[in-house]
C-alpha positions in Angstrom: 158.1 -43.3 99.8 154.8 -45.1 100.3 156.3 -48.3 99.0 159.1 -47.9 101.6 156.6 -47.4 104.4 154.6 -50.5 103.5 157.5 -52.8 102.4 160.6 -51.7 104.3 161.9 -55.2 104.5 161.7 -55.5 100.6 163.8 -52.3 100.2 166.4 -53.8 102.6 166.5 -57.0 100.4 166.9 -54.8 97.3 169.8 -53.0 99.1 171.4 -56.2 100.1 171.3 -57.7 96.6 172.7 -54.4 95.2 175.6 -54.7 97.7 176.3 -58.3 96.6 176.2 -57.3 93.0 178.7 -54.5 93.7 180.9 -56.9 95.6 180.9 -59.3 92.6 181.9 -56.4 90.3 184.8 -55.4 92.4 186.1 -59.0 92.6 185.8 -59.4 88.8 187.7 -56.2 88.1 190.3 -57.2 90.5 190.8 -60.6 88.7 191.3 -58.6 85.6 194.0 -56.6 87.3 192.2 -53.4 88.2 192.2 -53.3 92.0 191.4 -49.5 91.8 187.7 -50.5 90.9 185.9 -49.8 94.2 182.4 -50.4 95.6 181.6 -46.7 94.8 182.5 -47.4 91.1 180.4 -50.6 91.2 177.3 -48.9 92.6 177.7 -46.1 90.2 177.9 -48.5 87.3 174.9 -50.5 88.3 172.9 -47.3 88.7 173.5 -46.5 85.1 176.4 -44.1 85.7 178.4 -45.3 82.6 177.0 -45.1 79.1 178.4 -46.9 76.1 178.7 -44.9 72.9 179.4 -46.9 69.7 179.5 -45.7 66.1 176.0 -45.3 64.6 174.2 -46.5 67.8 172.5 -44.3 70.6 174.3 -44.4 73.9 172.9 -46.7 76.6 173.8 -47.5 80.2 176.0 -50.5 81.0 176.2 -52.1 84.5 179.2 -53.5 86.3 179.0 -57.0 84.8 178.7 -55.6 81.2 181.7 -53.4 81.8 183.7 -56.3 82.9 182.8 -58.1 79.7 183.6 -55.0 77.5 187.0 -54.4 79.2 188.0 -58.1 79.2 187.4 -58.3 75.4 189.1 -55.0 74.9 186.0 -53.4 73.4 186.6 -50.4 75.6 189.5 -49.2 77.7 189.2 -49.5 81.5 187.2 -46.5 82.7 189.8 -44.6 84.6 187.5 -42.6 86.8 188.6 -42.1 90.4 186.3 -42.0 93.4 186.5 -38.2 93.8 185.0 -37.8 90.2 182.0 -39.9 91.1 181.7 -38.2 94.5 181.8 -34.8 92.8 178.9 -35.8 90.5 176.8 -36.5 93.5 176.5 -34.0 96.3 174.9 -36.2 98.9 175.0 -34.7 102.3 177.2 -36.9 104.4 176.6 -34.7 107.4 172.8 -35.3 107.2 173.5 -39.1 107.3 175.5 -38.7 110.5 172.8 -36.6 112.1 170.2 -39.2 111.1 172.3 -42.1 112.6 172.7 -40.1 115.8 169.0 -39.5 116.1 168.2 -43.2 115.5 170.8 -44.4 117.9 169.6 -42.0 120.6 166.0 -43.0 120.1 166.9 -46.8 120.3 169.0 -46.3 123.5 165.9 -44.5 125.1 163.6 -47.4 124.2 166.1 -49.9 125.6 166.4 -47.8 128.8 162.6 -47.6 129.1 162.4 -51.4 128.9 165.2 -51.9 131.4 163.3 -49.6 133.9 160.0 -51.3 133.1 158.4 -48.1 131.6 155.7 -48.5 129.0 156.7 -48.4 125.2 154.0 -47.3 122.9 153.2 -49.1 119.7 154.3 -46.0 117.7 157.8 -46.2 119.4 157.8 -50.0 118.7 157.0 -49.4 114.9 159.7 -46.8 114.8 162.2 -49.3 116.2 161.2 -51.6 113.3 161.9 -48.8 110.8 165.2 -48.0 112.6 166.2 -51.7 112.2 165.5 -51.6 108.5 167.3 -48.3 108.1 170.5 -49.3 109.8 170.7 -52.3 107.5 170.1 -50.0 104.5 172.7 -47.7 105.7 175.2 -50.5 105.7 174.4 -51.8 102.3 174.2 -48.4 100.7 177.1 -46.8 102.5 179.1 -46.5 99.3 176.1 -45.9 96.9 175.8 -42.4 95.4 172.4 -40.8 95.9 171.6 -40.4 92.2 173.2 -40.3 88.7 172.8 -36.8 87.6 175.2 -36.8 84.5 176.4 -40.2 83.2 180.0 -40.7 82.1 180.2 -41.6 78.4 182.5 -44.4 77.4 183.3 -44.4 73.7 184.3 -47.4 71.5 185.2 -47.6 67.9 183.7 -51.1 67.5 180.2 -51.2 65.9 177.5 -52.7 68.3 176.7 -55.3 65.5 180.3 -56.6 65.7 180.2 -56.8 69.5 176.9 -58.8 69.3 178.4 -61.1 66.5 181.4 -61.8 68.6 179.3 -62.8 71.5 177.8 -65.7 69.5 174.4 -67.4 69.9 173.6 -66.0 73.3 173.3 -62.4 71.8 170.9 -63.4 69.1 167.7 -62.9 71.0 165.9 -59.6 70.7 166.8 -57.3 73.6 164.3 -55.6 75.9 166.4 -52.9 77.4 169.9 -52.7 75.9 171.8 -54.7 73.3 173.9 -56.2 76.2 170.9 -57.9 77.8 172.5 -61.2 77.1 175.0 -60.5 79.9 172.2 -60.3 82.4 171.7 -62.6 85.3 170.8 -66.1 84.5 167.1 -67.0 84.9 167.9 -69.5 87.7 169.3 -67.6 90.6 169.5 -68.0 94.3 167.5 -65.1 95.6 164.9 -64.9 98.3 163.6 -61.6 96.9 163.2 -62.8 93.3 159.7 -64.2 93.7 158.6 -61.0 95.7 159.8 -58.8 92.9 158.1 -60.9 90.3 154.7 -60.8 92.2 155.0 -57.0 92.6 155.7 -56.8 88.9 152.6 -58.7 88.1 150.4 -56.6 90.4 151.8 -53.1 90.0 153.5 -53.4 86.6 157.1 -53.1 87.9 159.7 -54.2 85.4 157.5 -53.8 82.3 159.3 -53.6 79.0 160.4 -50.1 78.0 158.7 -48.5 75.0 161.9 -46.7 74.0 164.9 -49.0 73.3 167.7 -48.9 74.3 166.8 -47.5 77.7 168.5 -44.4 79.1 168.5 -45.2 82.7 168.4 -48.2 85.0 165.5 -48.6 87.5 166.5 -48.5 91.2 165.0 -51.9 91.8 167.4 -53.5 89.3 169.3 -55.7 91.7 169.7 -59.4 91.1 173.5 -60.3 91.4 174.6 -62.0 88.3 176.1 -65.0 90.2 173.2 -65.1 92.7 173.6 -64.8 96.4 175.4 -67.3 98.5 174.1 -69.4 101.4 175.3 -67.0 104.2 173.6 -64.2 102.3 170.3 -66.1 102.2 170.6 -67.0 105.9 171.1 -63.3 106.7 168.0 -62.5 104.8 166.0 -65.1 106.7 167.3 -63.9 110.0 166.6 -60.3 109.2 163.0 -60.9 108.1 162.3 -63.0 111.2 163.8 -60.3 113.5 161.8 -57.5 111.7 158.5 -59.2 112.0 159.3 -60.4 115.4 159.7 -56.8 116.7 156.0 -56.3 116.2 155.4 -59.5 118.2 157.1 -57.9 121.3 154.1 -55.7 121.6 151.9 -58.7 122.5 151.1 -57.5 126.0 151.4 -53.8 125.4 148.9 -51.5 126.8 146.2 -50.7 124.2 143.2 -48.3 124.5 140.8 -51.4 124.1 141.2 -55.2 124.3 139.9 -55.4 120.7 142.9 -53.3 119.4 145.2 -55.6 121.4 143.7 -58.7 119.7 143.9 -57.2 116.3 147.6 -56.2 116.9 148.3 -59.8 117.9 146.3 -61.2 114.9 148.1 -58.8 112.4 151.6 -59.5 113.9 151.1 -63.3 113.6 149.7 -62.9 110.1 152.7 -61.0 108.9 155.1 -63.5 110.4 153.0 -66.4 109.0 153.1 -64.9 105.5 156.9 -64.6 105.8 157.2 -68.2 106.8 154.8 -69.3 103.9 156.8 -67.2 101.5 160.1 -68.7 102.6 158.7 -72.2 102.4 157.3 -71.6 98.9 160.6 -70.0 97.7 162.7 -73.0 98.9 160.3 -75.6 97.5 160.0 -74.0 94.1 163.8 -73.3 94.0 164.8 -77.0 94.2 161.7 -78.7 92.8 160.7 -76.3 90.0 161.0 -78.9 87.3 158.8 -81.5 89.0 156.2 -78.8 89.9 155.9 -77.4 86.4 155.5 -80.8 84.8 153.0 -82.1 87.5 150.8 -79.0 87.7 151.0 -77.6 84.1 152.5 -80.4 82.0 155.3 -78.0 80.9 159.0 -77.6 81.5 160.5 -74.8 83.5 164.2 -73.8 83.9 163.8 -72.0 87.2 161.4 -71.0 90.0 160.4 -68.0 87.9 160.0 -70.2 85.0 157.2 -72.0 86.8 155.4 -68.6 87.2 155.8 -68.0 83.4 154.1 -71.3 82.5 151.3 -70.7 85.1 147.9 -69.6 83.8 147.6 -65.8 84.1 144.4 -65.9 86.1 145.9 -68.3 88.7 149.1 -66.2 89.0 147.0 -62.9 89.6 144.8 -64.8 92.1 147.8 -66.1 94.2 149.8 -62.8 94.2 146.6 -60.6 94.9 145.6 -62.9 97.8 149.0 -62.6 99.4 149.2 -58.8 98.8 145.7 -58.3 100.3 146.5 -60.5 103.3 149.8 -58.6 103.8 148.5 -55.1 103.1 145.6 -55.6 105.5 147.8 -56.6 108.3 150.5 -54.0 107.6 147.9 -51.2 107.3 146.6 -52.0 110.6 150.0 -52.1 112.2 150.7 -48.6 110.7 147.3 -47.1 111.7 147.2 -48.5 115.2 150.7 -47.1 115.9 149.2 -43.6 115.6 145.6 -44.4 116.9 146.9 -45.8 120.2 148.6 -42.5 121.0 145.0 -41.3 122.1 145.1 -43.2 125.3 148.5 -44.0 126.6 149.2 -45.4 130.0 150.4 -42.9 132.7 153.8 -44.4 132.7 154.4 -43.5 129.1 154.8 -39.9 130.1 157.5 -40.8 132.6 161.0 -40.0 131.5 163.9 -42.4 131.8 165.8 -41.9 135.1 169.4 -41.8 133.7 170.9 -41.4 137.1 170.1 -45.1 137.8 172.5 -46.1 135.2 175.3 -44.3 136.8 177.3 -46.4 139.3 177.2 -44.9 142.9 180.2 -45.2 145.1 
């Protein structure tokens, strides 16, 4: 919850990559001749809804990509599970989602109407609009995603896990970190504008640390990267989304604030957030396409991807870089959140004026 409040744009990016991963899973099963595999199946699989049970080995979760591999090589039969079965396993309240959408839509309409009638909009309302913008994107990407996996579906195979790994060849020889099918995970080099952010958060907060118990029994909700990466339109969407999200705060440039100092700090914080975004995008693009040259020039080592550069980077330098960015971002973000509430103490008189809806009705 706290993470979503401070990093809603990161949650949207995670949702978008989960959606892309699900789309790729649906396409792969369709190519295998299983058009009945839907987005709901794909999300359920990527959440750890299917567990593989082989003789003499503990059951462990398998994602959509791994299921495609197992079905294609006839290690398991196609999991003939219909959507209703998955829906029955998860009693997410669709009615609550509809009510939430109605509330967000009505609030947005009111803010637009206030702007049209030149009525003041508070920084609290502006911050709420930014959250609504993120929520609408999450609603789209997670429309088919179950709320949670309460009881996984076990898929049984008569083939021993050792035989599956032997058949896979050299790529399955490396020790696994989560499950024996780790070799089917995304390649290290991937087109993802969120990969570096996730890596940095992992460095600072310990996200994605290796599990003590292997194989793992559940997938973390932040496990997202599509195994074929994201395409150019997807990356352009991500950039456009981030610019619009941070740009919403900039629209409060000339809002009424209790003091001129608070107005100045709002402007500085808004520009700082947008500047950090542009800096992050620039770094991501540069390291994505020039990672080999950068690794050799700076550290005298070879790297196979953007994240490979981070792996060869000295630990102290990596911590310094990521902590600096997090502190700069966290300071600006904290001020935006706090000011949204603090500014309510001295609202302009027009903020208490209701929208005159009659002005929007054509008069004959």
